[in-house]
N, C-alpha and C positions, 0 to 999 in steps of 0.2 A: 190634209191640213196644210195651209200655206206656211211660208217662212215667217218667223217673228224677229229675225235679226239679220243685219247685213254687215259683213266684214269688208272693209275697204283697205286696199293697198294705198300707200301715200305717193311715192315718186312716180310720176308719169301716169298716174291714175287720177289723183286730186290735184297735186302740185305738178306744174309743167317743168320738171327738173331738167329735161333735155334742152329746152329753150334757155334756161338759166345758164347752163354750162356752155352752150354754143355762143351766147352773147358775151359771156365772160372771156372765152377764148378770143373772140373777135376783137374785143376792146383791148385786151392785153397784147395781142399780136400786132394790132395797129400801132401801139406804142413803140414796139421794137422796129416795125417797118419805118416809122417816121424818123427814128434815131439812126438806123443803120442802112436804110434803103433796101431792105430785103422784102420778099413777098410774104405778106401776112398769112395767107392761106397755106403756103408751104411750111411756114413755121408751126402753124397749128397742127398740121399733119405730122410733122417731125416730133413735136412735143408729145402728142397723143401716143405715137409709136414708142418713143423712148420711155415715157412714163409707164406704159403698160409693161414693157420688157423689164424695166428696173423693179417694178412692184412685185413681179413674179419671182424675183431672186431672193426676196426677204424670207426669213424664217417664220414670219407671221402670215405668209400668203395662204396657207391651208386654212388657218383660222378666219382670215378676212373673207375668204371664199365661202366658208360655211356660214358665217354671220351675214354675209351679203354686203360687203363694203367694196366698191369698185375703185380702180386707180384714180379716177378723176375726182371722186369724193376725197380721196387722200391728198389731192393737190390743194385742198383748201381746209380740210378738217384739222383739228388739234388733238383729239383722242385723249383728253385728260379726264374723261368720265368713263366708268365701267369697272366692274369688279374683277374681271379676268386678268391674269398677268400679261396676257397678250396685248391688252390695251396699254399697259405701262411700257411694254416694248415698242409698240407703235408710236407712242408719244416721244420716245427717244429717237426713232428712225425718221419721223415725218419731216422735221426741219431740213435735214440733208436731202431727203427724197424730193421735196418740193423744189429746192434749189437745183439739185442735180438734174431733175427732169427738164427744167428750162435751160440749164447749161448745156446739156447734151443736144437738146433741140436746136439751140443757137449754133453749136459746133457743126451740126449736120448741114447747116447753111453757110458754113465758113466764117462764123462770127465767134471770136474768142474774147468774151467779156464777162467775167464772173460777177462783177458789180451789177451789170445789167440783168444777169440771170436772177440775182436776188431781188432786184427791183420788180421784175416781171412776176416772180413767185409771190411777192407780197401783194402786187396789184391784182393778180388773179383771185386771191382769197378775198380781197376787198370787193372786187367786182361781183363775185358770186354771192357774197353776203348782201349786196345791195339789190339783188334781182330775185326776190321770192315770187315767181310767177305762179298764178293759179289759173286753171282752165275756166273759161267764161261760164260754163254751166255748173261748176262745182257747188257754189253756194245755193243756187236755185234748187238743185236736186237734193242737197242735204236739208234745206228748209222743208221740202215736201215730204221727206222721209222721217224727219225728227218728230217724235211723238207717236208715230205709227209703227215704228220698228226700233228695236234696240240697235244702236250703231257702235261698231267696234273698229278701231284703226289697228291694222296689223302690218307693221313695216319692218323690213330688214335694215340693219345698219348699226352703227355705233350709237349708243344712247345719247351721248353729248351732241353728236352731229345731227341726229334726227330731231332732237329737242330744239336745236338751233334753227333748223328748218321750220319747225312748228312755231317757234317764237317769232319768226319772220312774218308769219301770218297768224297772229294770236286769235283772230276771230274764228279760226277753224277748230280750235281745241274744244270749246264748249259743246259742240255737236255730238261728241262721242261719250258713250257710257264707260268705255274702257279704251286705253291706248296701250298696245303691247309692242315693244321694240325688241328685236331679236338679240341685240347686244346685251340687254338686261336679262332676258330669259335664259340665254346661253346657247341657243341653237336658232338657226334661221329657216325660213321657208326654202325648200319644200319639206323639211322634216315634219313628219306627222305630229310630233309631240307639241310643237308650238301651236298648231291648230287645235289640238285637244285641250291645251292650256286655255286658249281663247274661248272654247266652248264652256269650259268649267268656270271661267270668270263670269260668264253670263248665265250659268246654270241652265244650259240648253243642250239639246241633242243635235247630232249632225243634220238631221232632216229639218231642223228648225232654222238653219243658217244658209246664207248665200255668200260666196266669196267673190268679190269683184277686183280684178287686177289686170295689169297690162302685160305681165310676163308669164308665158306658158310654163317655163321651166321652174318657176318658184310659186307664183300665186295659184296657177291652175293645177299644176301637178300635185302640189301639196294639198290643195283643197279636195281634189279627187281622192287622194290617198286617205284622207280623213272622212270620206263619205259625205262631203259637203257639196251642194250644187255650186257650179262655177260659172261665172260670167267673164268672158275675155273681152276687155276693151281694146279693140284693135283699130285705132284711129288712122294709122298710116299704111294700111294694107300690108302688114308684115306677113311673111310666109307662114303657112300652117305647118304643124308637126304631126305627122300621122300617128305618132306614138303618144301624143298628149291631146286628147279631144275634149275641149270644154263643152259643158252642157249648152251654153249659149254664147253667141258672139255678137258684139255691138260696136258701133263706130262712135257713138255719142252717149254720154251718161244718161241723157233723158230717156233713152230706150229702156232703161232699167225698170221703169214703172210698169210697162206692159208685161215684162217678164214676171215681176213680183205679183202682179194681179192675177196672172195665169197660173200661179203655183197653187 
């Protein structure tokens, strides 16, 4: 018997989050370059490095890693939604984190200007919110699947932030019978329990579902642990992991049709 449901990851599977982040960094760093005569690319590298290092020092780091919130999402998120106390803590930390990440990045290039750091922190958030990119094939593939399969969105992240991403592309939401966000559930991919929760929401068995996602360590590993067929969308020829073997690998979402028909 073939699959009756398809689970989709959100970021860098349906939404082109990586492009949104890259463009936001470029626009923000160009502002600093114009004001201070520094190299925009060097500033981006410095801010990414400093943000990641600072993020890992917080007492919320283990929680954010488990839920699946990365340092660059924290550079524009607000974290005012979510039941867990860690989200309240993040809401307290985030304003200083965003400012300090840019401040440290500027200092690494010899620029000491706290006012500019705050300006850049604010701009980065605004730039990211204005860039909700979707892959060109996303809606066509969903159009073709809708009505033939149950569709479920299974995404890691803060409920407020992931909802904000979805609100930026409101036409995406109606395609899905269910939307599950790890920050609302309490655990993130690859934890088996969130996949079991997804199956229960659709009242199906593991053999009835297919998980489609771009990350081996979360989407694919978790799907496999739950007994679900997995499809790795590997658009950019990322390296394989011999310890995590997806059932299928594709470069374009349109290839999904052939896989589903063959099950």
